[in-house]
Legacy VTK file of the C-alpha trace (Angstrom):
# vtk DataFile Version 3.0
C-alpha trace
ASCII
DATASET POLYDATA
POINTS 61 float
19.017 -8.827 28.571
16.663 -11.388 30.067
15.759 -14.594 28.244
12.161 -13.338 28.070
13.247 -10.196 26.189
15.418 -12.258 23.847
12.413 -14.430 23.085
10.281 -11.381 22.270
13.061 -9.998 20.076
13.387 -13.298 18.212
9.673 -13.768 17.552
9.228 -10.116 16.529
12.120 -10.514 14.100
10.640 -13.733 12.710
7.312 -11.949 12.132
9.117 -9.104 10.337
10.816 -11.691 8.134
7.389 -12.997 7.116
7.488 -16.297 8.973
3.957 -17.621 9.413
2.446 -17.725 12.906
1.803 -21.439 12.477
5.554 -22.001 12.377
6.365 -19.641 15.258
3.625 -20.711 17.665
4.964 -24.156 18.646
8.256 -22.589 19.767
6.765 -19.510 21.411
5.172 -21.088 24.451
1.857 -19.443 23.504
-1.205 -21.670 23.495
-2.712 -20.205 20.316
-1.606 -18.349 17.226
-3.908 -15.484 18.216
-1.769 -14.897 21.288
1.148 -14.078 18.980
-0.533 -10.773 18.075
1.825 -8.919 20.413
4.661 -9.608 17.980
2.594 -8.208 15.110
1.926 -5.052 17.100
5.629 -4.661 17.774
6.373 -5.120 14.085
3.715 -2.574 13.147
5.233 -0.059 15.559
8.515 -0.389 13.676
6.707 0.167 10.382
4.811 3.267 11.557
7.404 5.851 10.428
7.380 4.441 6.875
3.586 4.450 6.864
3.525 8.075 8.026
5.927 9.117 5.267
3.842 7.359 2.630
0.653 8.983 3.890
2.263 12.444 3.652
2.751 11.776 -0.085
-0.761 10.375 -0.605
-2.338 12.324 -3.471
-5.724 12.889 -1.805
-5.695 14.878 1.406
LINES 1 62
61 0 1 2 3 4 5 6 7 8 9 10 11 12 13 14 15 16 17 18 19 20 21 22 23 24 25 26 27 28 29 30 31 32 33 34 35 36 37 38 39 40 41 42 43 44 45 46 47 48 49 50 51 52 53 54 55 56 57 58 59 60
């Protein structure tokens, strides 16, 4: 695995663990916290199956 992929894995994991962007950003090489959104999108993709299951049980359809 390339160092770039390891970096993405690490920062995605940190986001999943609830670490604030302000703490991740200085180590990420990204100029702004807004540029860390890619890691949020990756985390949301992991959460999608759980969201779908919850929505299937939602009482109003």
